[in-house]
C-alpha positions in Angstrom: 17.6 -8.0 31.0 20.0 -10.6 32.2 20.7 -12.2 35.3 24.2 -13.9 36.2 25.5 -16.7 38.6 28.7 -17.2 39.1 30.2 -20.8 40.3 33.7 -22.7 40.7 35.1 -20.7 43.3 36.9 -22.6 46.2 40.1 -23.2 48.0 43.1 -23.9 46.2 46.9 -24.1 47.0 49.4 -21.7 45.3 50.3 -23.1 41.8 47.0 -24.8 41.2 44.4 -23.8 39.0 40.3 -23.2 39.1 37.4 -22.7 36.4 34.8 -20.2 37.2 31.6 -19.9 35.2 29.1 -17.5 34.8 25.5 -18.7 33.3 23.4 -16.1 32.5 19.7 -15.8 31.4 18.0 -14.3 29.2 17.7 -14.8 25.3 20.3 -12.2 23.7 23.4 -13.5 25.5 25.5 -13.4 22.4 25.4 -9.5 22.1 26.7 -9.0 25.8 30.1 -8.0 26.4 31.2 -10.0 29.5 33.5 -9.0 32.1 35.3 -10.7 35.2 36.4 -8.4 37.9 37.5 -9.3 41.5 37.4 -7.5 44.9 39.9 -8.4 47.7 38.8 -7.6 51.4 39.8 -3.7 51.7 40.5 -2.9 48.2 38.3 -1.9 45.2 36.6 -3.9 42.6 39.4 -4.6 39.8 39.2 -5.5 36.4 40.5 -8.8 35.1 39.4 -9.8 31.8 36.9 -9.2 29.0 35.2 -10.8 26.4 33.2 -9.5 23.3 29.7 -10.9 22.4 31.5 -12.6 19.5 34.1 -14.2 21.6 36.8 -13.1 18.9 38.4 -10.2 21.5 39.5 -10.6 24.7 41.5 -8.2 27.2 43.2 -9.0 30.3 44.7 -6.6 33.2 48.4 -7.3 33.5 48.6 -8.9 36.6 46.8 -12.3 35.1 47.7 -12.3 31.5 49.3 -15.4 30.3 47.9 -17.0 33.7 43.9 -16.6 33.1 41.9 -17.1 29.9 38.6 -15.9 29.5 35.9 -17.5 27.1 32.4 -18.2 26.4 29.9 -20.6 24.9 27.1 -18.4 23.6 24.9 -21.8 22.9 24.9 -22.1 26.9 24.8 -18.4 27.5 28.0 -19.2 30.1 31.2 -17.2 30.4 34.3 -18.8 31.7 37.3 -17.7 33.4 40.3 -20.7 33.5 42.9 -19.5 36.3 46.0 -21.2 36.4 49.1 -21.0 38.4 47.1 -19.0 40.8 49.2 -17.0 43.4 48.0 -15.5 47.1 47.2 -12.4 45.9 44.6 -13.5 43.5 42.5 -14.2 46.5 39.4 -12.2 46.2 35.8 -12.4 45.5 35.3 -12.5 41.9 32.4 -11.2 40.1 30.7 -11.6 36.7 29.8 -8.4 34.4 27.8 -7.6 31.5 26.6 -5.1 29.3 25.7 -4.5 25.8 26.7 -1.1 25.0 30.7 -0.9 26.2 33.1 0.6 24.0 36.8 0.0 23.9 37.7 2.4 26.2 35.4 1.8 29.1 35.4 -2.2 29.2 37.9 -2.6 31.7 35.6 0.4 34.1 33.6 -2.0 36.7 31.0 1.2 36.9 30.2 0.9 32.9 28.8 -2.6 33.3 24.9 -2.6 34.1 24.5 -6.5 35.1 26.4 -8.3 38.0 26.1 -11.9 39.6 26.4 -12.3 43.5 30.1 -13.2 43.3 32.0 -16.4 44.3 35.0 -16.7 46.3 38.6 -17.5 45.5 41.2 -18.5 48.2 44.9 -19.2 47.3 46.6 -20.7 50.0 50.8 -20.3 50.2 
């Protein structure tokens, strides 16, 4: 079992940067695939980025590629989302998610993840 707590959200102007953190509990953090998702008001939760347990494989949504970077520190049991060149359309609640048994074809699917954090609000003003 793993519990997730996000932090780092806030209000930023367009073009600015934020770094989100997701701290995990449990002893086996390194074997979990970790994902970031976001949900804007009135919209479905959407995939943002994912990183494998070893940290060697990362994947991004096309909308954030080149602007966002996902990384993890297994010793600190923390996954990060560095967000740069933020746009108003990035405004959403950002969620961290974890799962042990994801395959490549399901890593972008919210329903595939068993563990979720409470979310952190990111607001980008124009």
